[in-house]
MMTF fields as JSON, N, C-alpha, C and O atoms, coordinates in Angstrom:
{
  "mmtfVersion": "1.0.0",
  "mmtfProducer": "UNKNOWN",
  "numBonds": 443,
  "numAtoms": 444,
  "numGroups": 111,
  "numChains": 1,
  "numModels": 1,
  "chainsPerModel": [1],
  "groupsPerChain": [111],
  "chainIdList": ["A"],
  "bondAtomList": [4, 2, 8, 6, 12, 10, 16, 14, 20, 18, 24, 22, 28, 26, 32, 30, 36, 34, 40, 38, 44, 42, 48, 46, 52, 50, 56, 54, 60, 58, 64, 62, 68, 66, 72, 70, 76, 74, 80, 78, 84, 82, 88, 86, 92, 90, 96, 94, 100, 98, 104, 102, 108, 106, 112, 110, 116, 114, 120, 118, 124, 122, 128, 126, 132, 130, 136, 134, 140, 138, 144, 142, 148, 146, 152, 150, 156, 154, 160, 158, 164, 162, 168, 166, 172, 170, 176, 174, 180, 178, 184, 182, 188, 186, 192, 190, 196, 194, 200, 198, 204, 202, 208, 206, 212, 210, 216, 214, 220, 218, 224, 222, 228, 226, 232, 230, 236, 234, 240, 238, 244, 242, 248, 246, 252, 250, 256, 254, 260, 258, 264, 262, 268, 266, 272, 270, 276, 274, 280, 278, 284, 282, 288, 286, 292, 290, 296, 294, 300, 298, 304, 302, 308, 306, 312, 310, 316, 314, 320, 318, 324, 322, 328, 326, 332, 330, 336, 334, 340, 338, 344, 342, 348, 346, 352, 350, 356, 354, 360, 358, 364, 362, 368, 366, 372, 370, 376, 374, 380, 378, 384, 382, 388, 386, 392, 390, 396, 394, 400, 398, 404, 402, 408, 406, 412, 410, 416, 414, 420, 418, 424, 422, 428, 426, 432, 430, 436, 434, 440, 438],
  "bondOrderList": [1, 1, 1, 1, 1, 1, 1, 1, 1, 1, 1, 1, 1, 1, 1, 1, 1, 1, 1, 1, 1, 1, 1, 1, 1, 1, 1, 1, 1, 1, 1, 1, 1, 1, 1, 1, 1, 1, 1, 1, 1, 1, 1, 1, 1, 1, 1, 1, 1, 1, 1, 1, 1, 1, 1, 1, 1, 1, 1, 1, 1, 1, 1, 1, 1, 1, 1, 1, 1, 1, 1, 1, 1, 1, 1, 1, 1, 1, 1, 1, 1, 1, 1, 1, 1, 1, 1, 1, 1, 1, 1, 1, 1, 1, 1, 1, 1, 1, 1, 1, 1, 1, 1, 1, 1, 1, 1, 1, 1, 1],
  "groupList": [{"groupName": "MET", "atomNameList": ["N", "CA", "C", "O"], "elementList": ["N", "C", "C", "O"], "formalChargeList": [0, 0, 0, 0], "bondAtomList": [1, 0, 2, 1, 3, 2], "bondOrderList": [1, 1, 2], "singleLetterCode": "M", "chemCompType": "L-PEPTIDE LINKING"}, {"groupName": "GLU", "atomNameList": ["N", "CA", "C", "O"], "elementList": ["N", "C", "C", "O"], "formalChargeList": [0, 0, 0, 0], "bondAtomList": [1, 0, 2, 1, 3, 2], "bondOrderList": [1, 1, 2], "singleLetterCode": "E", "chemCompType": "L-PEPTIDE LINKING"}, {"groupName": "ILE", "atomNameList": ["N", "CA", "C", "O"], "elementList": ["N", "C", "C", "O"], "formalChargeList": [0, 0, 0, 0], "bondAtomList": [1, 0, 2, 1, 3, 2], "bondOrderList": [1, 1, 2], "singleLetterCode": "I", "chemCompType": "L-PEPTIDE LINKING"}, {"groupName": "GLY", "atomNameList": ["N", "CA", "C", "O"], "elementList": ["N", "C", "C", "O"], "formalChargeList": [0, 0, 0, 0], "bondAtomList": [1, 0, 2, 1, 3, 2], "bondOrderList": [1, 1, 2], "singleLetterCode": "G", "chemCompType": "PEPTIDE LINKING"}, {"groupName": "TRP", "atomNameList": ["N", "CA", "C", "O"], "elementList": ["N", "C", "C", "O"], "formalChargeList": [0, 0, 0, 0], "bondAtomList": [1, 0, 2, 1, 3, 2], "bondOrderList": [1, 1, 2], "singleLetterCode": "W", "chemCompType": "L-PEPTIDE LINKING"}, {"groupName": "TYR", "atomNameList": ["N", "CA", "C", "O"], "elementList": ["N", "C", "C", "O"], "formalChargeList": [0, 0, 0, 0], "bondAtomList": [1, 0, 2, 1, 3, 2], "bondOrderList": [1, 1, 2], "singleLetterCode": "Y", "chemCompType": "L-PEPTIDE LINKING"}, {"groupName": "VAL", "atomNameList": ["N", "CA", "C", "O"], "elementList": ["N", "C", "C", "O"], "formalChargeList": [0, 0, 0, 0], "bondAtomList": [1, 0, 2, 1, 3, 2], "bondOrderList": [1, 1, 2], "singleLetterCode": "V", "chemCompType": "L-PEPTIDE LINKING"}, {"groupName": "PHE", "atomNameList": ["N", "CA", "C", "O"], "elementList": ["N", "C", "C", "O"], "formalChargeList": [0, 0, 0, 0], "bondAtomList": [1, 0, 2, 1, 3, 2], "bondOrderList": [1, 1, 2], "singleLetterCode": "F", "chemCompType": "L-PEPTIDE LINKING"}, {"groupName": "ARG", "atomNameList": ["N", "CA", "C", "O"], "elementList": ["N", "C", "C", "O"], "formalChargeList": [0, 0, 0, 0], "bondAtomList": [1, 0, 2, 1, 3, 2], "bondOrderList": [1, 1, 2], "singleLetterCode": "R", "chemCompType": "L-PEPTIDE LINKING"}, {"groupName": "ALA", "atomNameList": ["N", "CA", "C", "O"], "elementList": ["N", "C", "C", "O"], "formalChargeList": [0, 0, 0, 0], "bondAtomList": [1, 0, 2, 1, 3, 2], "bondOrderList": [1, 1, 2], "singleLetterCode": "A", "chemCompType": "L-PEPTIDE LINKING"}, {"groupName": "ASN", "atomNameList": ["N", "CA", "C", "O"], "elementList": ["N", "C", "C", "O"], "formalChargeList": [0, 0, 0, 0], "bondAtomList": [1, 0, 2, 1, 3, 2], "bondOrderList": [1, 1, 2], "singleLetterCode": "N", "chemCompType": "L-PEPTIDE LINKING"}, {"groupName": "GLN", "atomNameList": ["N", "CA", "C", "O"], "elementList": ["N", "C", "C", "O"], "formalChargeList": [0, 0, 0, 0], "bondAtomList": [1, 0, 2, 1, 3, 2], "bondOrderList": [1, 1, 2], "singleLetterCode": "Q", "chemCompType": "L-PEPTIDE LINKING"}, {"groupName": "PRO", "atomNameList": ["N", "CA", "C", "O"], "elementList": ["N", "C", "C", "O"], "formalChargeList": [0, 0, 0, 0], "bondAtomList": [1, 0, 2, 1, 3, 2], "bondOrderList": [1, 1, 2], "singleLetterCode": "P", "chemCompType": "L-PEPTIDE LINKING"}, {"groupName": "LYS", "atomNameList": ["N", "CA", "C", "O"], "elementList": ["N", "C", "C", "O"], "formalChargeList": [0, 0, 0, 0], "bondAtomList": [1, 0, 2, 1, 3, 2], "bondOrderList": [1, 1, 2], "singleLetterCode": "K", "chemCompType": "L-PEPTIDE LINKING"}, {"groupName": "THR", "atomNameList": ["N", "CA", "C", "O"], "elementList": ["N", "C", "C", "O"], "formalChargeList": [0, 0, 0, 0], "bondAtomList": [1, 0, 2, 1, 3, 2], "bondOrderList": [1, 1, 2], "singleLetterCode": "T", "chemCompType": "L-PEPTIDE LINKING"}, {"groupName": "ASP", "atomNameList": ["N", "CA", "C", "O"], "elementList": ["N", "C", "C", "O"], "formalChargeList": [0, 0, 0, 0], "bondAtomList": [1, 0, 2, 1, 3, 2], "bondOrderList": [1, 1, 2], "singleLetterCode": "D", "chemCompType": "L-PEPTIDE LINKING"}, {"groupName": "LEU", "atomNameList": ["N", "CA", "C", "O"], "elementList": ["N", "C", "C", "O"], "formalChargeList": [0, 0, 0, 0], "bondAtomList": [1, 0, 2, 1, 3, 2], "bondOrderList": [1, 1, 2], "singleLetterCode": "L", "chemCompType": "L-PEPTIDE LINKING"}, {"groupName": "SER", "atomNameList": ["N", "CA", "C", "O"], "elementList": ["N", "C", "C", "O"], "formalChargeList": [0, 0, 0, 0], "bondAtomList": [1, 0, 2, 1, 3, 2], "bondOrderList": [1, 1, 2], "singleLetterCode": "S", "chemCompType": "L-PEPTIDE LINKING"}, {"groupName": "CYS", "atomNameList": ["N", "CA", "C", "O"], "elementList": ["N", "C", "C", "O"], "formalChargeList": [0, 0, 0, 0], "bondAtomList": [1, 0, 2, 1, 3, 2], "bondOrderList": [1, 1, 2], "singleLetterCode": "C", "chemCompType": "L-PEPTIDE LINKING"}],
  "groupTypeList": [0, 1, 1, 2, 1, 3, 1, 4, 3, 5, 6, 2, 2, 4, 1, 7, 5, 6, 8, 9, 3, 10, 1, 11, 8, 7, 1, 11, 6, 5, 3, 12, 11, 3, 1, 4, 9, 1, 7, 7, 13, 9, 3, 14, 3, 7, 6, 8, 14, 15, 16, 10, 8, 15, 7, 13, 6, 12, 8, 8, 5, 6, 14, 16, 15, 7, 4, 14, 17, 18, 1, 9, 5, 17, 8, 7, 8, 1, 9, 10, 16, 9, 9, 5, 13, 9, 2, 15, 11, 8, 18, 1, 9, 16, 14, 1, 3, 1, 14, 1, 16, 3, 8, 7, 1, 8, 2, 17, 9, 15, 8],
  "groupIdList": [1, 2, 3, 4, 5, 6, 7, 8, 9, 10, 11, 12, 13, 14, 15, 16, 17, 18, 19, 20, 21, 22, 23, 24, 25, 26, 27, 28, 29, 30, 31, 32, 33, 34, 35, 36, 37, 38, 39, 40, 41, 42, 43, 44, 45, 46, 47, 48, 49, 50, 51, 52, 53, 54, 55, 56, 57, 58, 59, 60, 61, 62, 63, 64, 65, 66, 67, 68, 69, 70, 71, 72, 73, 74, 75, 76, 77, 78, 79, 80, 81, 82, 83, 84, 85, 86, 87, 88, 89, 90, 91, 92, 93, 94, 95, 96, 97, 98, 99, 100, 101, 102, 103, 104, 105, 106, 107, 108, 109, 110, 111],
  "secStructList": [7, 7, 7, 7, 4, 4, 4, 7, 7, 3, 3, 3, 3, 3, 3, 3, 3, 3, 7, 6, 6, 7, 2, 2, 2, 2, 2, 2, 2, 2, 1, 6, 6, 1, 2, 2, 2, 2, 2, 2, 6, 6, 1, 6, 6, 3, 3, 3, 3, 3, 3, 3, 3, 7, 1, 1, 1, 6, 6, 3, 3, 3, 3, 3, 3, 3, 3, 1, 7, 2, 2, 2, 2, 2, 2, 2, 2, 2, 2, 6, 2, 2, 2, 2, 2, 2, 2, 2, 2, 2, 2, 4, 4, 4, 3, 3, 3, 3, 3, 3, 3, 3, 3, 3, 3, 7, 7, 7, 6, 6, 7],
  "xCoordList": [-6.88, -7.263, -6.033, -4.997, -6.12, -5.017, -4.885, -5.862, -3.662, -3.42, -3.199, -2.356, -3.958, -3.803, -3.514, -4.344, -2.347, -1.863, -2.878, -3.001, -3.599, -4.47, -5.844, -6.627, -6.174, -7.559, -7.912, -9.088, -6.968, -7.313, -7.882, -7.531, -8.765, -9.359, -9.361, -9.784, -8.879, -8.961, -7.785, -7.475, -7.127, -5.988, -6.086, -6.43, -5.776, -5.725, -4.268, -3.614, -3.76, -2.357, -2.252, -2.85, -1.469, -1.24, 0.241, 1.101, 0.529, 1.892, 2.036, 1.163, 3.153, 3.422, 4.813, 5.751, 4.941, 6.232, 6.353, 5.599, 7.302, 7.43, 8.319, 9.345, 7.908, 8.711, 10.052, 10.119, 11.108, 12.446, 12.442, 11.879, 13.072, 13.155, 12.004, 12.048, 10.974, 9.809, 9.749, 8.749, 10.805, 10.777, 10.512, 9.666, 11.218, 11.054, 9.644, 9.029, 9.132, 7.776, 6.75, 5.798, 6.94, 6.04, 6.013, 4.941, 7.183, 7.262, 6.56, 5.952, 6.641, 5.947, 4.431, 3.713, 3.946, 2.502, 1.881, 0.77, 2.59, 2.029, 2.467, 2.009, 3.336, 3.822, 2.795, 1.706, 3.134, 2.203, 1.706, 0.67, 2.421, 1.997, 1.621, 1.423, 1.522, 1.286, -0.166, -1.049, -0.381, -1.704, -2.767, -3.88, -2.428, -3.414, -3.771, -4.95, -2.777, -3.045, -3.85, -4.762, -3.521, -4.269, -5.719, -6.632, -5.926, -7.282, -8.05, -9.19, -7.42, -8.078, -8.381, -9.368, -7.547, -7.74, -9.092, -9.579, -9.695, -11.024, -12.1, -13.232, -11.748, -12.721, -12.79, -11.765, -13.996, -14.195, -13.743, -14.197, -12.865, -12.391, -11.012, -10.467, -10.428, -9.063, -8.095, -8.237, -7.103, -6.119, -4.767, -4.231, -4.201, -2.906, -2.574, -3.214, -1.549, -0.976, 0.499, 1.199, 0.968, 2.397, 2.904, 2.226, 4.094, 4.736, 6.016, 6.815, 6.222, 7.38, 8.037, 7.359, 9.386, 10.153, 10.851, 11.397, 10.826, 11.455, 12.983, 13.536, 13.656, 15.126, 15.747, 16.759, 15.167, 15.762, 15.345, 16.087, 14.168, 13.664, 13.406, 12.322, 14.38, 14.325, 13.103, 12.702, 12.514, 11.358, 10.032, 8.986, 10.073, 8.856, 8.497, 9.327, 7.254, 6.756, 5.461, 4.762, 5.163, 3.896, 3.325, 4.024, 2.045, 1.362, 0.386, -0.184, 0.209, -0.785, -1.672, -1.208, -2.949, -3.916, -4.772, -5.544, -4.629, -5.303, -6.586, -6.585, -7.674, -8.984, -9.54, -9.096, -10.494, -11.093, -11.902, -11.997, -12.49, -13.306, -13.46, -13.205, -13.875, -14.196, -15.322, -15.296, -16.295, -17.444, -17.007, -17.501, -16.092, -15.612, -14.939, -15.182, -14.095, -13.433, -14.458, -14.401, -15.379, -16.382, -17.234, -17.504, -17.652, -18.437, -17.638, -18.156, -16.377, -15.535, -15.362, -15.523, -15.041, -14.796, -16.058, -15.988, -17.191, -18.443, -18.774, -19.2, -18.582, -18.909, -17.931, -18.257, -16.736, -15.682, -15.126, -13.966, -15.948, -15.474, -14.889, -13.846, -15.519, -15.019, -13.636, -12.739, -13.454, -12.151, -11.114, -9.96, -11.513, -10.63, -10.094, -8.893, -11.017, -10.628, -9.733, -8.811, -9.997, -9.187, -7.75, -6.808, -7.577, -6.225, -5.539, -4.37, -6.252, -5.693, -5.211, -4.131, -6.004, -5.635, -4.392, -3.515, -4.309, -3.127, -1.867, -0.778, -2.009, -0.848, -0.398, 0.686, -1.2, -0.858, 0.486, 1.195, 0.849, 2.105, 3.333, 4.421, 3.177, 4.307, 4.671, 5.777, 3.752, 3.963, 3.889, 3.267, 4.548, 4.456, 3.383, 2.823, 3.101, 2.111, 1.621, 2.335, 0.371, -0.281, -1.209, -2.029, -1.075, -1.888, -2.367, -1.577, -3.654, -4.16, -3.815, -4.297, -2.982, -2.564, -3.603, -3.665, -4.423, -5.466, -6.023, -5.481, -7.14, -7.819, -7.927, -8.42, -7.461, -7.34, -8.052, -8.025, -8.689, -9.332, -8.395, -7.82, -8.246, -7.382, -8.045, -9.232, -7.278, -7.742, -7.14, -5.925, -7.977, -7.488, -7.394, -7.996, -6.637, -6.423, -7.684, -7.787, -8.652, -9.861, -10.946, -12.082, -10.628, -11.596, -11.601, -12.356],
  "yCoordList": [162.066, 160.988, 160.153, 160.707, 158.886, 157.994, 157.91, 157.702, 158.076, 158.036, 156.597, 155.883, 156.197, 154.878, 155.101, 155.652, 154.678, 154.972, 154.66, 155.435, 153.577, 153.161, 153.782, 153.485, 154.636, 155.079, 156.303, 156.661, 156.939, 158.128, 157.762, 156.734, 158.623, 158.407, 159.654, 159.618, 160.774, 162.064, 162.91, 162.948, 163.587, 164.437, 165.749, 165.77, 166.831, 168.16, 168.596, 168.548, 169.024, 169.399, 170.898, 171.417, 171.577, 173.011, 173.288, 172.625, 174.257, 174.71, 176.112, 176.962, 176.342, 177.636, 178.112, 177.319, 179.403, 180.063, 180.965, 181.926, 180.646, 181.305, 182.538, 182.515, 183.614, 184.845, 184.557, 183.838, 185.132, 184.959, 185.348, 186.374, 184.519, 184.768, 184.186, 184.193, 183.682, 183.126, 181.597, 181.001, 180.972, 179.529, 178.768, 177.874, 179.11, 178.374, 178.552, 177.581, 179.757, 180.002, 179.274, 178.694, 179.303, 178.601, 177.114, 176.514, 176.522, 175.097, 174.773, 173.711, 175.678, 175.464, 175.506, 174.67, 176.465, 176.664, 175.602, 175.14, 175.208, 174.304, 172.85, 171.982, 172.574, 171.219, 170.321, 170.775, 169.052, 168.057, 168.35, 167.823, 169.18, 169.567, 171.042, 171.595, 171.681, 173.115, 173.526, 172.701, 174.827, 175.408, 174.816, 174.528, 174.631, 174.07, 172.638, 172.285, 171.821, 170.415, 170.332, 169.512, 171.172, 171.166, 171.579, 171.022, 172.538, 172.973, 171.835, 171.55, 171.187, 170.088, 168.901, 168.197, 168.675, 167.526, 167.55, 166.512, 168.722, 168.834, 168.254, 168.031, 168.011, 167.529, 166.02, 165.339, 165.509, 164.087, 163.775, 164.414, 162.81, 162.419, 162.942, 162.568, 163.797, 164.259, 163.142, 162.5, 162.904, 161.85, 162.445, 162.122, 163.316, 163.93, 164.998, 165.103, 165.785, 166.763, 166.43, 166.18, 166.424, 166.269, 167.578, 168.199, 167.995, 169.189, 168.776, 168.028, 169.26, 168.888, 170.136, 171.058, 170.154, 171.278, 170.817, 169.715, 171.665, 171.384, 171.404, 172.321, 170.403, 170.359, 171.457, 172.039, 171.743, 172.693, 174.14, 175.062, 174.346, 175.692, 175.776, 175.416, 176.242, 176.15, 176.775, 176.306, 177.783, 178.418, 177.929, 178.528, 176.846, 176.236, 175.021, 174.144, 174.988, 173.898, 173.351, 174.028, 172.115, 171.488, 170.834, 170.121, 171.092, 170.396, 169.399, 169.619, 168.299, 167.288, 167.105, 166.679, 167.429, 167.277, 166.053, 166.036, 165.036, 163.756, 163.688, 163.978, 163.301, 163.139, 161.775, 161.172, 161.3, 160.016, 160.11, 159.134, 161.285, 161.453, 162.931, 163.796, 163.205, 164.567, 165.116, 166.282, 164.29, 164.712, 165.135, 166.134, 164.396, 164.738, 166.106, 166.93, 166.347, 167.657, 168.763, 169.804, 168.554, 169.576, 169.922, 171.095, 168.913, 169.159, 169.981, 170.928, 169.61, 170.336, 171.789, 172.709, 171.988, 173.358, 174.214, 175.359, 173.679, 174.432, 174.796, 175.917, 173.859, 174.085, 175.032, 175.615, 175.185, 175.976, 177.062, 177.453, 177.546, 178.476, 179.756, 180.21, 180.349, 181.597, 181.394, 182.21, 180.317, 180.03, 179.713, 180.125, 178.982, 178.642, 179.924, 180.072, 180.843, 182.106, 182.945, 183.605, 182.925, 183.697, 183.182, 183.974, 181.862, 181.285, 181.6, 181.985, 181.441, 181.716, 183.157, 183.423, 184.072, 185.487, 185.767, 186.52, 185.168, 185.352, 184.811, 185.349, 183.761, 183.103, 183.736, 183.424, 184.601, 185.207, 185.913, 185.898, 186.524, 187.274, 186.375, 186.866, 185.077, 184.152, 183.782, 183.305, 183.996, 183.495, 184.596, 185.641, 184.318, 185.176, 184.668, 185.433, 183.379, 182.781, 181.464, 180.757, 181.146, 179.922, 179.45, 180.218, 178.181, 177.624, 176.231, 175.389, 175.997, 174.641, 173.863, 174.191, 172.831, 172.039, 171.006, 170.59, 170.591, 169.642, 168.921, 168.964, 168.249, 167.409, 166.034, 165.881, 165.041, 163.712, 162.671, 162.714, 161.737, 160.612, 159.421, 159.165, 158.703, 157.523, 156.4, 156.124, 155.769, 154.595, 153.37, 153.174, 152.566, 151.41, 150.193, 150.152, 149.214, 147.996, 147.169, 146.375, 147.335, 146.532, 147.149, 146.677, 148.176, 148.795, 148.114, 148.503],
  "zCoordList": [38.143, 37.239, 36.911, 36.543, 37.032, 36.697, 35.189, 34.469, 34.73, 33.29, 32.844, 33.386, 31.867, 31.271, 29.798, 29.075, 29.351, 28.0, 26.916, 25.967, 27.014, 25.933, 25.913, 25.011, 26.875, 26.972, 26.125, 26.051, 25.504, 24.745, 23.372, 22.793, 22.867, 21.556, 20.69, 19.535, 21.262, 20.579, 21.037, 22.228, 20.105, 20.449, 19.667, 18.485, 20.363, 19.742, 19.763, 20.805, 18.605, 18.49, 18.204, 17.261, 19.053, 18.92, 18.692, 19.272, 17.854, 17.603, 18.187, 18.014, 18.881, 19.497, 19.126, 19.043, 18.906, 18.789, 20.011, 20.164, 20.873, 22.16, 22.038, 21.359, 22.707, 22.72, 23.401, 24.397, 22.842, 23.405, 24.881, 25.264, 25.695, 27.122, 27.922, 29.152, 27.254, 27.939, 27.889, 28.288, 27.405, 27.215, 28.518, 28.547, 29.581, 30.84, 31.392, 31.832, 31.376, 31.878, 31.015, 31.537, 29.691, 28.782, 29.115, 29.199, 29.305, 29.622, 30.941, 31.076, 31.905, 33.182, 32.988, 33.537, 32.217, 32.05, 31.146, 31.41, 30.077, 29.078, 29.246, 28.502, 30.199, 30.408, 31.076, 31.428, 31.254, 31.798, 33.208, 33.613, 33.962, 35.315, 35.36, 36.441, 34.21, 34.13, 34.302, 34.533, 34.181, 34.397, 33.476, 33.917, 32.197, 31.275, 31.649, 31.696, 31.912, 32.268, 33.561, 33.674, 34.532, 35.79, 35.556, 36.165, 34.69, 34.34, 33.671, 34.037, 32.691, 31.977, 32.896, 32.687, 33.905, 34.806, 35.505, 35.953, 35.599, 36.211, 35.297, 35.728, 34.043, 33.073, 32.979, 32.955, 32.927, 32.685, 31.268, 30.318, 31.117, 29.795, 29.446, 28.408, 30.281, 30.018, 30.369, 31.41, 29.503, 29.728, 30.106, 31.166, 29.253, 29.555, 28.515, 27.468, 28.842, 27.919, 27.751, 28.733, 26.519, 26.224, 25.633, 24.815, 26.046, 25.519, 24.828, 25.392, 23.603, 22.796, 22.224, 21.771, 22.252, 21.697, 20.427, 20.369, 19.419, 18.127, 18.274, 18.881, 17.723, 17.752, 16.9, 17.29, 15.764, 14.823, 15.062, 14.722, 15.641, 15.9, 17.406, 17.866, 18.171, 19.633, 20.304, 21.369, 19.744, 20.376, 19.798, 20.046, 19.03, 18.487, 19.337, 19.577, 19.782, 20.621, 20.034, 19.28, 20.396, 20.023, 21.281, 22.001, 21.526, 22.615, 22.02, 20.951, 22.734, 22.381, 23.597, 24.654, 23.446, 24.522, 24.232, 23.273, 25.063, 24.855, 25.687, 26.883, 25.028, 25.658, 25.269, 24.292, 26.024, 25.685, 24.401, 23.657, 24.128, 22.92, 22.59, 23.427, 21.379, 20.96, 21.823, 22.215, 22.115, 22.918, 24.313, 24.833, 24.925, 26.262, 26.251, 27.133, 25.253, 25.146, 24.913, 25.568, 24.005, 23.686, 24.903, 25.162, 25.643, 26.858, 27.869, 28.461, 28.057, 29.003, 28.563, 29.366, 27.318, 26.834, 26.946, 27.393, 26.551, 26.65, 28.094, 28.372, 29.004, 30.409, 31.103, 32.137, 30.537, 31.174, 30.259, 30.389, 29.337, 28.313, 28.897, 28.427, 29.894, 30.472, 31.082, 30.866, 31.84, 32.45, 31.38, 31.499, 30.331, 29.222, 28.577, 28.351, 28.288, 27.643, 28.549, 28.07, 29.852, 30.8, 30.848, 30.839, 30.899, 30.897, 29.577, 29.561, 28.48, 27.157, 27.059, 26.532, 27.561, 27.512, 28.358, 27.935, 29.548, 30.404, 29.738, 29.939, 28.955, 28.355, 27.032, 26.538, 26.469, 25.178, 25.192, 24.186, 26.296, 26.373, 26.232, 25.932, 26.44, 26.352, 24.926, 24.671, 23.994, 22.627, 21.57, 21.762, 20.453, 19.272, 18.321, 17.536, 18.398, 17.523, 18.07, 18.781, 17.718, 18.185, 17.073, 16.568, 16.695, 15.616, 16.001, 16.427, 15.851, 16.036, 14.778, 13.693, 14.913, 13.758, 13.363, 12.206, 14.327, 13.981, 15.178, 16.282, 14.912, 15.9, 15.27, 14.152, 16.002, 15.434, 16.282, 17.512, 15.59, 16.238, 16.133, 15.075, 17.22, 17.242, 16.461, 16.632, 15.619, 14.867, 15.552, 15.53, 16.146, 16.873, 15.962, 14.889, 16.405, 15.618, 15.465, 14.53, 16.366, 16.305, 15.435, 15.45, 14.691, 13.781, 12.459, 11.567]
}
């Protein structure tokens, strides 16, 4: 899917605390070309994943998963729940903690 900066309308933000020594593997799996992003790319409405590392807390990361809409994400997750859970379970060993910080709708200037 071609990424177009302006096409997203919904973002899910996750916070992760990565286990010491797993930073490089975590970045590979959760980065824009990682396993999660590749999985999401199969979904209609997926735009991109951004991975960010905290400057002050080196093992703290935040991901932003951009979708065209809440509905697009919900449809994808429902249709792929077993695979979603399987990837999530495989990735648990990389982190000490994971928290969904929120789900946000984009407010455009034309509203």
